[in-house]
C-alpha positions as CSV (number, residue, x, y, z in Angstrom):
1,M,-14.4,75.2,29.0
2,T,-18.1,74.5,27.7
3,D,-19.1,73.0,24.9
4,S,-22.4,73.4,23.0
5,V,-25.2,70.5,24.1
6,H,-27.9,68.8,21.4
7,P,-30.7,68.1,22.7
8,A,-32.0,64.4,23.0
9,P,-34.2,63.4,20.4
10,P,-37.9,62.7,21.0
11,S,-38.0,59.4,21.6
12,A,-34.9,59.9,23.9
13,A,-36.1,60.2,27.7
14,P,-35.0,63.2,29.3
15,V,-32.7,63.1,32.2
16,P,-33.2,65.0,35.0
17,A,-30.6,67.9,35.7
18,A,-30.0,68.0,39.6
19,D,-30.5,71.6,40.8
20,T,-27.8,71.3,43.4
21,P,-24.5,69.2,43.4
22,P,-24.6,65.5,44.8
23,T,-23.2,66.3,48.3
24,F,-21.5,63.3,50.0
25,S,-20.7,62.7,54.0
26,D,-17.2,62.8,54.8
27,Q,-17.9,59.1,56.3
28,E,-19.2,57.9,52.5
29,R,-16.2,59.6,51.3
30,K,-13.3,58.2,53.3
31,I,-15.2,54.8,52.8
32,T,-15.2,55.3,49.1
33,L,-11.6,56.5,48.8
34,I,-10.3,53.0,51.3
35,G,-12.4,51.0,48.6
36,L,-11.2,52.2,45.6
37,L,-7.3,52.3,46.7
38,V,-8.0,48.6,47.8
39,V,-9.2,48.4,44.1
40,F,-6.1,50.1,42.8
41,L,-3.7,48.0,45.0
42,L,-5.7,44.8,43.0
43,A,-5.0,46.0,39.8
44,A,-1.6,46.8,40.6
45,L,-0.7,43.7,42.1
46,S,-2.4,41.5,39.5
47,Q,0.3,43.1,36.8
48,T,3.1,42.9,39.1
49,I,2.7,39.2,41.6
50,V,3.0,37.0,38.8
51,S,6.2,37.6,37.6
52,T,8.3,35.5,39.8
53,A,5.9,33.0,40.0
54,M,6.0,32.3,36.2
55,P,9.3,29.5,36.2
56,R,7.4,27.8,38.9
57,I,3.9,27.9,36.5
58,I,5.9,26.8,33.5
59,E,8.0,23.8,35.1
60,D,4.4,22.3,36.5
61,L,2.2,23.2,33.4
62,R,5.1,22.3,30.7
63,G,3.9,25.1,28.8
64,F,7.5,27.4,28.0
65,N,6.6,27.7,24.8
66,L,3.7,29.8,25.6
67,Y,5.6,31.6,28.8
68,S,4.7,35.2,27.4
69,W,0.9,34.6,26.1
70,V,0.7,34.7,30.0
71,T,1.1,38.2,30.4
72,T,-0.2,38.9,26.5
73,A,-3.6,37.6,27.2
74,Y,-4.2,39.8,30.1
75,L,-2.7,42.9,28.7
76,L,-4.8,42.0,25.5
77,A,-8.1,42.1,27.4
78,S,-7.7,44.6,29.8
79,T,-6.5,47.4,27.3
80,V,-9.1,46.8,24.4
81,M,-11.9,46.7,27.6
82,V,-11.0,50.2,28.8
83,P,-12.6,52.9,26.6
84,I,-15.7,50.4,26.7
85,Y,-16.3,50.5,30.2
86,G,-15.7,54.3,29.9
87,K,-18.5,54.6,27.6
88,L,-20.8,52.0,29.8
89,S,-20.0,53.6,33.1
90,D,-21.5,57.3,31.3
91,L,-24.4,55.2,30.5
92,Y,-25.5,52.8,33.2
93,G,-23.3,54.5,36.2
94,R,-19.5,53.3,37.3
95,K,-21.0,51.3,40.5
96,P,-22.6,48.6,38.3
97,V,-19.6,48.4,36.0
98,L,-16.9,48.4,39.2
99,V,-18.9,45.8,40.5
100,F,-19.4,43.8,37.4
101,G,-15.4,43.9,36.5
102,I,-14.2,43.1,40.3
103,V,-16.6,40.4,39.9
104,V,-15.2,38.6,36.6
105,F,-11.3,39.8,37.9
106,L,-12.0,37.6,40.8
107,I,-13.7,34.5,38.9
108,G,-10.6,34.8,36.5
109,S,-8.1,34.8,39.0
110,A,-9.8,31.7,41.2
111,L,-9.9,29.7,37.4
112,S,-6.1,30.5,36.9
113,G,-5.1,29.1,40.5
114,L,-7.1,26.0,39.2
115,A,-5.9,25.6,36.0
116,G,-4.3,22.2,35.3
117,E,-6.1,20.8,38.0
118,P,-7.0,17.3,37.3
119,F,-10.7,18.1,37.2
120,F,-9.8,20.2,34.3
121,G,-8.8,17.4,32.3
122,N,-7.5,18.3,29.1
123,F,-10.0,21.4,28.8
124,L,-8.7,24.2,26.3
125,G,-5.8,21.9,25.6
126,G,-4.3,21.9,28.8
127,G,-3.0,23.3,32.1
128,M,-1.3,26.4,30.3
129,N,-4.1,26.9,27.5
130,Q,-6.2,26.7,30.8
131,L,-4.5,29.6,32.9
132,I,-3.8,32.0,29.2
133,A,-7.5,31.5,29.1
134,F,-8.5,32.7,32.3
135,R,-5.9,35.6,32.7
136,A,-7.8,36.8,29.8
137,V,-11.1,36.5,31.8
138,A,-8.9,38.2,34.5
139,G,-8.0,41.1,32.4
140,F,-11.4,41.5,30.9
141,G,-12.5,42.5,34.3
142,G,-9.5,44.0,35.3
143,A,-9.8,46.8,32.9
144,A,-12.5,48.4,34.8
145,L,-10.4,48.3,38.2
146,F,-8.3,51.5,37.3
147,T,-11.0,53.2,35.3
148,M,-13.6,53.3,37.3
149,A,-11.8,53.5,40.3
150,F,-10.1,57.1,38.9
151,A,-13.8,57.9,37.0
152,I,-15.4,57.5,41.0
153,L,-13.0,59.9,42.6
154,A,-13.9,62.5,39.6
155,D,-17.6,61.9,40.4
156,M,-17.1,62.4,44.5
157,F,-14.3,64.9,44.2
158,A,-13.7,68.7,42.8
159,P,-10.6,68.5,40.8
160,A,-8.7,70.9,43.4
161,E,-9.4,67.9,45.8
162,R,-8.9,65.2,43.7
163,A,-5.1,66.6,42.6
164,R,-4.2,65.7,46.6
165,F,-5.1,62.3,46.2
166,G,-2.6,61.3,43.0
167,G,0.2,60.7,45.2
168,L,-2.2,58.6,47.4
169,F,-2.7,56.2,44.2
170,G,0.9,57.0,43.1
171,A,2.1,55.2,46.3
172,V,0.3,52.3,46.2
173,F,1.2,51.5,42.5
174,G,5.0,51.9,43.6
175,L,4.1,49.5,46.5
176,A,2.7,47.1,44.3
177,S,5.2,47.4,41.8
178,V,7.9,46.9,44.8
179,I,6.2,44.1,47.0
180,G,4.3,42.3,44.0
181,P,7.6,40.3,43.0
182,A,8.7,39.6,46.4
183,V,5.1,38.3,47.9
184,G,4.7,36.2,44.5
185,G,8.2,34.4,45.3
186,F,7.3,34.4,48.7
187,L,4.1,32.7,48.0
188,T,5.6,30.7,45.7
189,D,8.1,29.0,47.7
190,Q,5.9,28.6,50.5
191,L,2.9,27.4,49.6
192,S,2.0,27.1,45.5
193,W,2.2,29.1,42.8
194,R,-1.2,28.8,42.7
195,W,-1.7,31.4,45.5
196,T,-0.3,34.3,43.6
197,F,-3.8,34.2,41.9
198,Y,-5.7,33.0,45.0
199,V,-4.5,36.3,47.2
200,N,-6.9,38.0,44.8
201,L,-9.6,36.6,46.6
202,P,-9.7,38.3,50.2
203,L,-9.0,41.7,48.9
204,G,-11.3,41.4,46.0
205,L,-14.0,40.5,48.5
206,L,-13.2,43.5,50.9
207,A,-13.0,46.0,48.0
208,L,-16.3,44.3,46.8
209,F,-18.1,44.4,50.2
210,L,-17.0,48.1,50.2
211,I,-18.2,49.2,47.0
212,I,-21.3,47.6,47.2
213,A,-22.2,48.2,51.0
214,R,-20.4,51.7,51.7
215,M,-20.2,53.7,48.6
216,P,-22.8,55.7,48.0
217,K,-25.1,55.8,44.5
218,L,-23.9,57.7,41.9
219,T,-26.7,59.3,39.6
220,H,-25.8,58.3,36.3
221,R,-28.1,57.6,33.8
222,M,-27.6,59.1,30.6
223,A,-30.1,58.8,27.7
224,G,-28.3,56.9,25.0
225,K,-27.4,53.1,23.9
226,I,-24.3,51.0,23.3
227,D,-22.4,51.9,20.4
228,Y,-21.9,48.0,19.1
229,P,-19.9,48.9,15.9
230,G,-17.6,51.5,17.6
231,A,-16.9,48.7,20.3
232,A,-16.3,45.8,17.6
233,L,-13.8,48.0,15.9
234,I,-12.2,49.2,19.2
235,L,-11.4,45.2,19.4
236,T,-10.4,44.7,15.6
237,T,-8.2,48.0,15.6
238,T,-6.4,47.4,19.2
239,I,-6.1,43.2,19.7
240,P,-3.9,43.3,16.0
241,L,-2.0,46.4,17.2
242,L,-1.1,44.7,20.5
243,L,-0.6,41.5,19.2
244,A,1.7,42.9,16.5
245,L,4.0,45.1,19.0
246,T,4.1,42.2,21.2
247,W,5.1,39.6,18.9
248,G,7.2,41.9,16.8
249,G,11.1,41.7,16.6
250,T,10.7,38.6,18.9
251,T,8.2,35.8,17.9
252,Y,8.9,37.0,14.5
253,P,10.5,39.4,12.3
254,W,9.2,43.1,11.6
255,D,9.1,42.7,8.1
256,S,7.3,39.2,7.9
257,A,3.8,38.8,6.7
258,R,2.0,38.3,9.9
259,I,3.0,41.4,11.4
260,L,2.8,43.2,8.7
261,T,-0.5,41.7,8.2
262,L,-1.7,42.7,11.6
263,F,-0.7,46.3,11.4
264,G,-2.7,46.0,7.9
265,V,-5.9,44.8,9.8
266,S,-5.6,47.4,12.6
267,A,-5.0,50.7,9.7
268,V,-7.8,48.9,8.0
269,S,-9.9,49.1,11.6
270,L,-8.9,52.1,12.6
271,V,-10.2,53.9,9.8
272,A,-13.4,52.4,9.7
273,F,-13.6,53.4,13.5
274,L,-13.2,57.1,12.6
275,L,-15.8,57.3,9.8
276,V,-18.4,55.0,12.0
277,E,-17.9,57.2,14.9
278,A,-18.2,60.4,13.1
279,R,-21.7,59.7,12.1
280,T,-22.4,57.9,15.6
281,R,-24.8,59.8,18.1
282,D,-23.5,57.8,21.1
283,A,-20.1,57.0,19.7
284,I,-17.9,54.9,22.2
285,I,-14.8,57.3,21.5
286,P,-17.0,60.9,20.9
287,L,-14.7,62.6,18.2
288,S,-15.8,65.7,19.4
289,L,-13.6,65.6,21.9
290,F,-10.7,65.2,19.9
291,R,-11.6,69.1,19.6
292,I,-11.1,70.3,23.2
293,P,-7.4,71.0,22.8
294,M,-7.0,70.0,26.6
295,F,-8.2,66.4,25.7
296,S,-6.3,65.4,22.8
297,L,-3.1,67.4,23.7
298,G,-3.4,65.5,27.1
299,N,-3.7,62.3,25.8
300,L,-0.8,62.5,23.2
301,A,2.0,63.7,25.8
302,S,0.3,61.3,28.0
303,F,0.4,58.3,25.3
304,I,4.4,59.5,25.0
305,M,4.9,59.8,28.2
306,G,4.0,56.1,28.8
307,M,6.4,55.2,26.4
308,A,9.2,56.8,28.3
309,F,7.4,55.0,32.0
310,L,7.6,51.6,30.7
311,G,10.9,52.3,28.6
312,V,12.8,53.2,31.9
313,I,11.6,50.8,33.9
314,L,10.9,47.7,32.1
315,F,15.1,47.5,31.4
316,L,16.5,48.6,34.4
317,P,15.9,45.8,36.7
318,L,18.0,43.6,33.7
319,Y,20.6,45.7,34.2
320,M,20.7,45.1,37.7
321,Q,20.6,41.9,37.6
322,L,23.3,41.2,34.9
323,V,25.3,44.0,35.3
324,L,25.5,44.9,39.4
325,G,24.3,41.0,40.4
326,V,21.0,41.9,41.9
327,S,19.0,39.2,42.3
328,A,15.7,38.8,40.0
329,T,13.8,39.3,43.4
330,N,15.8,41.6,45.0
331,S,15.8,43.8,41.6
332,G,12.0,44.9,42.5
333,F,12.9,46.1,46.0
334,S,16.1,48.1,44.4
335,M,14.0,49.8,42.3
336,L,12.5,51.8,45.5
337,P,14.4,55.0,44.5
338,L,12.7,55.6,41.5
339,M,9.0,54.4,42.8
340,G,10.2,57.1,46.4
341,G,11.0,59.5,43.6
342,L,7.6,59.4,41.8
343,I,5.7,59.3,45.1
344,L,7.2,62.3,46.4
345,S,6.9,64.5,43.4
346,S,3.4,62.9,43.1
347,I,2.2,64.0,46.6
348,V,3.9,67.3,46.5
349,S,2.8,68.4,43.1
350,G,-0.9,67.3,43.7
351,S,-1.1,69.2,46.8
352,V,0.3,72.3,45.1
353,V,-2.0,72.0,42.4
354,G,-4.8,71.3,44.7
355,R,-4.1,74.6,46.2
356,T,-3.3,76.8,43.5
357,G,-5.3,75.3,40.5
358,K,-2.2,75.4,38.3
359,Y,-1.2,72.0,37.1
360,K,0.7,73.0,34.0
361,P,4.1,74.4,35.8
362,W,4.7,70.9,36.9
363,M,3.8,69.2,34.0
364,I,6.4,71.3,32.3
365,G,8.7,71.0,35.4
366,G,8.5,67.0,35.3
367,G,9.8,66.9,32.2
368,L,12.5,68.6,32.6
369,V,13.6,66.7,35.6
370,L,12.7,63.4,33.6
371,M,15.1,64.5,30.8
372,L,17.8,65.3,33.4
373,G,17.4,61.8,35.4
374,I,17.2,60.2,31.8
375,F,20.6,62.0,30.6
376,F,21.9,60.8,34.2
377,L,21.1,57.8,33.1
378,T,23.7,57.6,30.4
379,Q,26.1,58.5,32.3
380,I,26.1,54.4,34.1
381,T,29.0,52.1,33.9
382,T,29.6,48.9,34.5
383,H,31.4,50.2,37.4
384,T,28.5,51.8,39.0
385,T,27.4,50.8,42.1
386,L,23.8,50.3,43.2
387,A,24.0,53.6,45.6
388,D,25.1,55.5,42.4
389,L,22.2,53.8,40.4
390,G,20.2,55.0,43.3
391,W,20.3,58.4,42.9
392,R,19.3,59.0,39.0
393,M,16.5,56.6,39.5
394,F,15.2,59.0,42.2
395,I,15.8,61.9,39.9
396,V,13.7,60.3,37.0
397,G,11.0,59.7,39.6
398,L,11.2,62.8,40.4
399,G,10.1,63.5,37.0
400,L,7.7,61.0,36.0
401,G,5.3,61.6,39.1
402,P,3.4,64.6,38.2
403,S,2.6,62.8,34.8
404,Q,1.2,60.0,36.2
405,S,-2.0,61.8,37.8
406,L,-2.1,65.5,36.5
407,F,-2.7,64.4,33.0
408,T,-5.8,62.6,33.8
409,L,-6.8,65.6,36.4
410,A,-6.4,68.1,33.8
411,I,-8.5,66.4,31.1
412,Q,-11.0,65.4,33.6
413,N,-11.5,68.7,34.7
414,A,-11.4,69.6,30.5
415,V,-14.5,67.8,29.5
416,P,-18.4,68.0,30.4
417,V,-18.7,66.4,33.2
418,G,-21.4,63.8,31.7
419,Q,-18.2,62.6,29.8
420,L,-16.1,61.9,32.6
421,G,-16.2,58.1,32.6
422,I,-15.4,58.4,28.5
423,A,-12.1,60.9,29.5
424,T,-11.3,59.1,32.1
425,S,-10.9,55.4,30.0
426,S,-9.1,57.3,26.9
427,S,-6.6,58.6,29.1
428,Q,-5.8,55.3,30.6
429,F,-6.1,54.0,27.3
430,F,-3.7,56.0,25.5
431,R,-1.3,55.3,28.3
432,Q,-1.5,51.5,28.0
433,I,-1.0,51.4,24.1
434,G,1.7,54.1,25.1
435,S,3.4,51.8,27.4
436,T,2.8,48.7,25.1
437,I,4.5,50.9,22.0
438,G,7.2,51.8,24.6
439,A,7.9,48.5,25.3
440,A,8.0,47.2,21.9
441,V,10.3,50.2,20.5
442,F,12.5,50.5,23.4
443,G,12.9,46.5,23.3
444,T,14.0,47.0,19.8
445,L,16.4,49.8,20.5
446,L,18.1,48.0,23.2
447,L,18.4,44.9,20.5
448,N,19.8,46.5,17.8
449,N,22.1,48.4,20.1
450,L,23.3,44.9,21.4
451,H,23.8,43.7,18.2
452,T,25.9,46.8,17.4
453,E,28.0,46.9,20.8
454,L,28.3,43.2,22.1
455,P,31.0,42.1,18.9
456,K,32.9,44.5,20.2
457,H,33.3,43.4,24.0
458,L,32.8,39.6,23.3
459,P,36.1,37.6,23.4
460,Q,36.3,34.9,20.8
461,V,35.0,31.5,21.9
462,P,36.1,28.2,20.5
463,G,33.4,25.9,19.6
464,V,30.8,28.2,20.5
465,Q,28.7,30.6,18.4
466,M,28.8,34.3,19.9
467,N,27.6,36.2,17.0
468,A,25.1,39.1,17.9
469,S,22.8,38.8,15.7
470,S,21.3,35.6,17.7
471,F,22.1,37.0,20.8
472,D,18.8,37.9,23.0
473,L,17.7,39.0,26.3
474,G,17.0,35.4,27.6
475,A,21.2,34.8,27.3
476,L,21.7,38.1,29.2
477,R,19.6,37.3,31.6
478,A,20.7,33.7,32.0
479,S,24.4,34.7,32.4
480,G,23.9,36.5,35.6
481,N,23.3,32.9,37.4
482,G,25.5,30.8,35.3
483,S,23.2,29.5,33.3
484,G,23.6,31.6,30.2
485,P,26.8,31.5,27.4
486,E,29.3,30.8,30.3
487,A,27.3,27.1,30.3
488,K,28.1,26.9,27.0
489,I,31.7,27.4,27.3
490,R,32.0,25.0,30.0
491,E,29.8,22.3,28.0
492,A,32.1,23.3,24.9
493,F,35.4,22.7,27.0
494,G,33.8,19.7,28.6
495,A,33.2,18.1,24.9
496,Q,36.5,18.9,24.1
497,Y,38.2,17.2,27.7
498,A,35.7,14.3,26.7
499,Q,37.2,13.6,23.0
500,I,40.3,14.1,24.0
501,E,39.8,11.4,27.0
502,K,38.6,9.1,23.9
503,A,41.7,9.8,22.4
504,L,44.2,9.0,24.8
505,N,42.3,5.8,25.8
506,G,42.6,4.3,22.1
507,D,39.7,5.7,20.2
508,R,41.2,6.3,16.5
509,A,37.9,8.5,15.3
510,A,38.5,11.0,18.2
511,A,42.5,11.2,17.8
512,Q,41.6,12.0,14.2
513,A,39.5,14.3,15.0
514,L,41.7,16.0,17.6
515,A,44.6,16.1,15.1
516,H,42.8,17.6,12.3
517,N,41.5,20.7,14.8
518,P,43.8,23.4,14.2
519,Q,42.4,25.3,17.4
520,L,44.0,22.5,19.7
521,P,47.6,23.3,21.3
522,A,50.1,21.9,19.7
523,D,51.3,20.3,22.7
524,L,47.8,18.5,23.3
525,R,47.9,17.6,19.1
526,A,51.0,16.0,20.1
527,L,49.7,13.7,23.0
528,V,47.2,11.6,19.9
529,T,49.4,12.0,16.8
530,G,52.4,9.9,15.4
531,G,51.3,7.0,18.3
532,G,50.2,9.4,20.7
533,L,50.9,9.2,24.4
534,Q,51.9,5.5,24.3
535,A,54.8,6.0,21.7
536,Q,56.0,8.8,24.4
537,V,55.9,6.6,27.1
538,H,57.7,3.4,24.9
539,Q,60.0,5.7,24.0
540,Q,60.8,7.0,27.2
541,L,60.8,3.4,29.0
542,T,62.8,2.4,26.2
543,A,66.2,5.4,26.5
544,Q,65.6,4.5,30.6
545,A,66.2,1.0,30.1
546,Q,69.3,1.0,27.6
547,T,70.8,4.0,30.0
548,V,70.4,1.8,33.4
549,G,71.7,-1.5,30.9
550,T,74.6,0.4,29.9
551,V,75.3,1.6,33.7
552,L,74.4,-1.7,35.1
553,K,77.1,-3.6,33.0
554,T,80.1,-1.7,34.8
555,G,78.9,-3.4,38.2
556,E,78.5,-2.2,41.6
557,P,80.0,0.8,40.5
558,G,77.8,1.3,38.4
559,R,74.9,0.2,40.8
560,Q,76.0,3.0,43.1
561,A,76.0,5.4,40.3
562,L,72.3,4.7,39.5
563,L,71.7,4.5,43.5
564,G,72.9,8.5,43.8
565,S,71.2,9.6,40.8
566,D,68.0,11.9,41.4
567,Q,66.9,10.9,38.0
568,T,66.3,6.9,39.0
569,P,62.6,6.4,40.1
570,E,62.9,5.4,43.6
571,A,60.8,1.8,42.9
572,L,64.2,0.8,40.5
573,K,66.3,2.1,43.2
574,A,64.5,-0.4,45.8
575,Q,65.2,-3.4,42.9
576,L,69.0,-2.0,42.9
577,R,69.4,-2.1,46.3
578,A,68.0,-5.8,46.5
579,L,70.2,-7.2,44.1
580,P,72.8,-9.7,45.7
581,P,76.4,-8.7,45.4
582,Q,77.4,-11.8,43.2
583,A,74.7,-10.4,40.8
584,L,77.4,-7.7,39.8
585,A,80.5,-9.4,40.8
586,T,81.4,-10.5,37.7
587,P,81.3,-8.9,34.0
588,Q,79.3,-11.8,32.6
589,A,76.8,-11.7,35.7
590,A,76.7,-8.0,35.7
591,Q,75.5,-8.1,31.9
592,A,72.7,-10.8,32.9
593,T,71.9,-8.6,35.5
594,A,71.6,-5.9,33.2
595,R,69.7,-7.3,30.7
596,Q,67.0,-8.7,33.4
597,V,66.6,-5.0,34.6
598,E,66.2,-3.5,30.8
599,R,63.3,-6.6,30.3
600,G,62.4,-5.1,33.9
601,I,61.7,-1.7,32.9
602,L,60.5,-2.5,29.7
603,A,57.3,-4.8,31.0
604,Q,56.5,-1.7,33.2
605,E,55.3,-0.1,30.1
606,P,51.4,-1.3,29.9
607,A,51.2,0.6,33.8
608,A,53.3,3.0,32.8
609,V,51.1,4.4,30.0
610,Q,48.1,4.2,32.0
611,Q,49.8,6.2,34.9
612,A,50.5,8.7,32.1
613,T,47.5,8.7,30.5
614,R,45.4,9.7,34.4
615,S,48.3,12.0,34.9
616,A,47.6,13.8,31.7
617,L,44.3,13.9,31.6
618,A,43.9,15.2,35.1
619,E,46.1,18.3,34.2
620,I,44.3,18.8,31.0
621,K,41.3,18.9,32.9
622,A,42.4,21.8,35.2
623,T,43.9,23.6,32.5
624,L,40.9,23.3,30.3
625,E,38.9,24.3,33.5
626,E,41.3,27.4,34.3
627,Q,40.7,28.5,30.9
628,A,37.1,28.0,31.0
629,R,36.9,30.1,34.1
630,A,39.0,32.8,32.4
631,L,36.9,32.8,29.4
632,A,33.5,33.0,31.5
633,A,34.8,35.8,32.9
634,R,36.2,37.7,29.9
635,L,32.4,36.9,28.4
636,T,31.0,38.0,31.5
637,G,32.7,41.1,31.2
638,G,32.6,41.5,27.6
639,M,29.1,41.0,27.9
640,K,28.5,43.4,30.9
641,E,30.2,46.2,28.8
642,G,28.2,45.4,25.6
643,F,25.0,45.6,27.4
644,T,25.7,48.7,29.5
645,A,26.8,50.6,26.4
646,A,23.2,49.3,24.7
647,M,21.0,50.4,27.9
648,T,23.2,54.4,27.6
649,H,22.5,54.5,24.1
650,M,18.8,53.3,24.3
651,F,18.3,55.7,27.0
652,G,20.0,58.5,24.9
653,T,17.5,58.0,22.3
654,S,14.6,57.8,24.9
655,I,15.8,61.3,25.4
656,W,14.4,62.5,22.1
657,I,11.3,60.9,22.9
658,I,10.7,62.7,26.1
659,L,11.6,65.8,24.5
660,L,8.8,65.4,21.9
661,G,6.5,64.8,24.5
662,F,7.9,67.8,26.5
663,V,7.4,70.1,23.7
664,V,3.6,68.9,23.4
665,T,3.0,69.6,27.1
666,L,4.3,73.4,26.5
667,F,1.0,73.4,24.3
668,V,-1.5,72.6,27.0
669,P,-3.6,74.4,27.9
670,A,-3.8,75.8,31.2
671,I,-7.5,75.5,32.5
672,P,-8.5,76.7,36.1
673,L,-9.5,73.7,38.0
674,R,-13.3,73.5,39.0
675,G,-13.2,74.7,42.7
676,R,-16.4,72.3,43.4
677,A,-17.8,68.9,42.5
678,E,-20.4,69.6,39.9
679,P,-23.5,67.8,39.4
680,V,-23.5,64.6,36.7
681,Q,-24.8,65.7,33.2
682,A,-25.7,64.4,30.1
683,A,-23.1,63.8,27.5
684,P,-23.1,66.6,24.6
685,Q,-24.6,64.6,21.6
686,A,-22.6,64.5,18.1
687,Q,-25.0,65.6,15.1
688,S,-25.6,62.1,13.3
689,G,-23.7,62.0,10.2
690,S,-26.6,60.0,8.6
């Protein structure tokens, strides 16, 4: 595909065009490829390794209310800088931008590991605020890692060659997604959470050495200047949008003034950005690129597939933890089937496309397989095993694989060589925005589905509010380890037991509260009303004393009858055996002895009340604990059923989103891949509108 190239203005220094394509030795290519893979691994690990360390971090830095900002700060900084780095690399070269990005990333990682140390004092308001700021610094540098890796790959390898490496980079990303959480958990347990940041330093220094010392110079020196207004408007468009998508439906309602204001600021800035870029010769994202069908349609399809990708992988680990009982760390390893399918299809599609130059059939085939895999995910139940889920995830991975590298490859192939940097960064930028929107959209879908499905499956819990409108994913996640609503059930039953214990021990206020509690069973209410347990014991002892006295007045026959009765307590039998014969020899003696035994029985009332109280409390406690366990089991089962139903409905909705991306893919033009590396050219200049 060709675009007209307008001559540079007279004041601009001419850029000599190379007569022949730049050539690189095999050793230069191999070492550069290794360096780029290390850079890619560094960038991918930085996004996955911290997750398992976060509970320890918020415990040490006491920043639970700022939990999400550790991720949000990195996401904001790394996303908004992507197109800016792309344009800078077209103007000043890939290598300086990549080196700058690695250095800033390493500085941010080192500072993140030092957050909260005593020598920082109360800088920025404390350790958690320091960590958020330093993660933003790391994100500021990290934005260059992914973008420059793909752009340098495009500079040094022709598209036909480059296609074969897509699977290799996909494998690195899959490896980081699986081992990142496990490595983070190991470092946190064995050393400290700070090492989840320090571990970036040796990897980064290795990448820095390979890039500085071994990577050949790439002849990028295009005429032009930095588009400062465009860069500023990208920030004012993207940052409010990402904040609104991150906060919406979680921190603030979607219709709150704060969220609507952020969307409004983003929309106004987008309009201003389009107006400015249309009149700027050195636009940071030249609007002329959108006239290239592969660029516009490819980025749109990549944007939609980015939504689908994150929507699938973000909530599957939660399903594994809640429904299948997989631990948080092991849920990362349980994603291996999906990553395996993604790596396999990415490698195979890249290899075949590298030989044939035809990428569109793989894009279409990947979309069809992805929809099939998502359909299979809509069939999961609470009884689905990990192996059963695994083959479904493998099919999803097979469908996702081609889209992970082929869209970027096709976009790079369609744009002028002089604009490879901005084309590559734009592809990455739109995919990241799509992923962020996907997280927000699918998160909202899941919560809305939960509000519909949970009431159908959750049992009514006395003393515990279980309405679905106040239910969140944190409660679901906590239920997997018994610290969620099940703990509330135990607390509710424990509080009820404590109140019963107070009432039985003479607390009148507790007794009155229980007497007016309609949820309390009648037999328990009888223990605290009408004199309570003490009255029942007094009545029983009085009846026993009267019975024993009446029988004992008959003399020795009465004693023998009582000794032979199973209803006579052993302690009373021992007392009766100790009576001398003369105590029952005459009617007068028998009556006197009977009155004495009656008084002895009634004198046991305080001890009998205490014993009855202890026995009653032990029985009540055992009953309540059993009821709590049974109710918690019903609650857990109901939560699993409700969450699974919400997940399957969410997957069903996602099929329509993927179908939209598939339809867009059908219109993507099929452009033959360039068969050889081409010289770096000056970027086509857009006519100034001023």
